C-alpha positions as CSV (number, residue, x, y, z in Angstrom):
1,X,-15.2,-26.1,-3.4
2,X,-11.8,-24.7,-2.3
3,X,-10.7,-21.2,-3.5
4,X,-7.4,-20.7,-5.2
5,X,-5.7,-18.3,-2.8
6,X,-2.6,-17.6,-5.0
7,X,-1.3,-14.0,-5.0
8,X,0.4,-14.6,-8.3
9,X,-2.6,-13.4,-10.3
10,X,-3.2,-10.3,-8.2
11,X,-3.3,-7.0,-10.1
12,X,-2.0,-3.9,-8.3
13,X,-2.5,-0.5,-10.0
14,X,-1.5,2.9,-8.6
15,X,-2.5,6.4,-9.7
16,X,-0.5,9.6,-9.0
17,X,-2.4,12.6,-10.3
18,X,-0.1,15.3,-11.6
19,X,2.8,12.8,-12.1
20,X,1.3,9.8,-14.1
21,X,-1.7,10.5,-16.3
22,X,-2.9,6.9,-16.3
23,X,-2.9,4.1,-13.8
24,X,0.4,2.2,-13.6
25,X,0.3,-1.6,-12.9
26,X,3.0,-2.6,-10.4
27,X,4.9,-5.8,-11.4
28,X,7.7,-8.1,-10.2
29,X,7.0,-8.1,-6.4
30,X,9.4,-9.7,-3.9
31,X,9.5,-13.5,-3.7
32,X,8.0,-14.0,-0.2
33,X,5.9,-10.8,0.3
34,X,4.2,-8.5,-2.2
35,X,2.6,-6.2,0.4
36,X,1.6,-6.0,4.0
37,X,-1.3,-4.0,5.4
38,X,-1.2,-3.0,9.1
39,X,-4.1,-3.9,11.3
40,X,-6.6,-1.0,11.7
41,X,-8.3,-0.2,15.0
42,X,-12.0,-0.5,14.6
43,X,-13.0,1.1,17.9
44,X,-11.5,3.4,20.5
45,X,-12.3,2.4,24.1
46,X,-12.0,3.7,27.6
47,X,-12.9,1.9,30.8
48,X,-14.5,4.1,33.4
49,X,-13.4,4.0,36.9
50,X,-16.6,2.3,37.9
51,X,-16.3,-0.5,35.3
52,X,-18.2,0.6,32.2
53,X,-16.7,0.2,28.8
54,X,-17.2,3.3,26.7
55,X,-16.4,3.0,23.0
56,X,-16.5,5.2,19.9
57,X,-15.4,5.4,16.3
58,X,-12.4,7.5,15.4
59,X,-11.1,7.5,11.8
60,X,-7.6,6.0,11.5
61,X,-5.2,5.8,8.5
62,X,-4.1,2.5,7.1
63,X,-0.4,1.7,6.6
64,X,0.7,-0.4,3.7
65,X,4.2,-1.7,2.9
66,X,4.8,-2.6,-0.8
67,X,7.7,-4.8,-1.5
68,X,9.2,-5.1,-5.0
69,X,12.1,-7.1,-6.3
70,X,15.3,-5.1,-6.8
71,X,14.9,-5.9,-10.5
72,X,11.3,-4.6,-10.7
73,X,10.7,-2.0,-13.4
74,X,8.0,-0.6,-11.0
75,X,10.7,0.7,-8.6
76,X,11.0,3.7,-10.9
77,X,7.4,4.7,-10.1
78,X,8.2,5.2,-6.4
79,X,11.6,6.7,-7.1
80,X,9.8,9.2,-9.4
81,X,7.3,10.1,-6.7
82,X,10.0,10.6,-4.1
83,X,12.1,12.7,-6.5
84,X,9.1,14.8,-7.5
85,X,8.2,15.4,-3.9
86,X,11.7,16.5,-3.0
87,X,12.0,18.8,-6.1
88,X,8.5,20.4,-5.6
89,X,8.7,20.3,-1.8
90,X,5.2,19.1,-1.7
91,X,3.4,15.7,-1.5
92,X,1.7,13.9,-4.3
93,X,-1.5,12.1,-3.4
94,X,-1.9,8.4,-4.5
95,X,-4.7,6.2,-5.3
96,X,-4.6,2.4,-5.9
97,X,-6.6,-0.7,-6.6
98,X,-5.8,-4.3,-5.9
99,X,-7.8,-7.0,-7.7
100,X,-7.5,-10.5,-6.2
101,X,-8.9,-12.6,-9.0
102,X,-8.3,-15.7,-7.0
103,X,-10.8,-14.7,-4.3
104,X,-13.1,-12.4,-6.4
105,X,-12.3,-9.4,-4.2
106,X,-11.2,-5.8,-5.1
107,X,-9.7,-3.2,-2.7
108,X,-9.7,0.5,-3.5
109,X,-7.2,2.6,-1.6
110,X,-7.8,6.4,-1.4
111,X,-5.9,9.6,-0.6
112,X,-2.5,8.0,0.1
113,X,0.9,9.5,0.5
114,X,4.3,7.9,0.1
115,X,5.4,8.1,3.7
116,X,8.8,6.2,3.5
117,X,11.3,4.5,1.4
118,X,15.0,3.9,1.1
119,X,16.5,6.1,-1.7
120,X,18.4,3.1,-3.1
121,X,18.5,-0.7,-2.6
122,X,20.6,-2.4,0.0
123,X,23.3,-4.7,-1.4
124,X,24.7,-8.0,-0.3
125,X,25.5,-10.9,-2.5
126,X,22.5,-9.7,-4.4
127,X,20.5,-6.4,-4.4
128,X,17.8,-6.5,-1.7
129,X,14.1,-6.1,-2.2
130,X,12.8,-2.6,-2.2
131,X,10.2,-1.5,0.5
132,X,7.8,1.4,0.0
133,X,5.6,2.7,2.8
134,X,2.2,4.2,1.9
135,X,-0.3,5.7,4.4
136,X,-3.9,5.6,3.0
137,X,-6.9,7.5,4.2
138,X,-9.0,4.4,3.7
139,X,-9.2,1.1,2.0
140,X,-12.6,0.0,0.7
141,X,-13.4,-3.7,-0.1
142,X,-15.8,-4.9,-2.8
143,X,-16.6,-7.9,-4.8
144,X,-15.6,-8.3,-8.5
């Protein structure tokens, strides 16, 4: 039996303690890409001069790029985070959860920070999609 791998039924909620008192569900993602997650190194390695491979674990953050349509009401969530950070001159920590009902998987993101975003949309014939960069301490997978 083949799985339905549509991203259309994904649920992406974000929490921002001190700014939003309840999880906010992000909606109206970009047409071709809702989010990207950068590859994470699983091992650090060194090759010794005499040919031995030495390896170890070093924690590494996970970078995610969230892409919303210019018309998305969820854009205000990230604009509010950026504005609050600039006003308070401090960072707000984020949490998030992505539920992929099509594959029966859930991903929990912990201890994130909004690390980059354009303060307004680019414009051409139409307003461009909005990109929001978040750096997470970790992402944990689980079944539903």
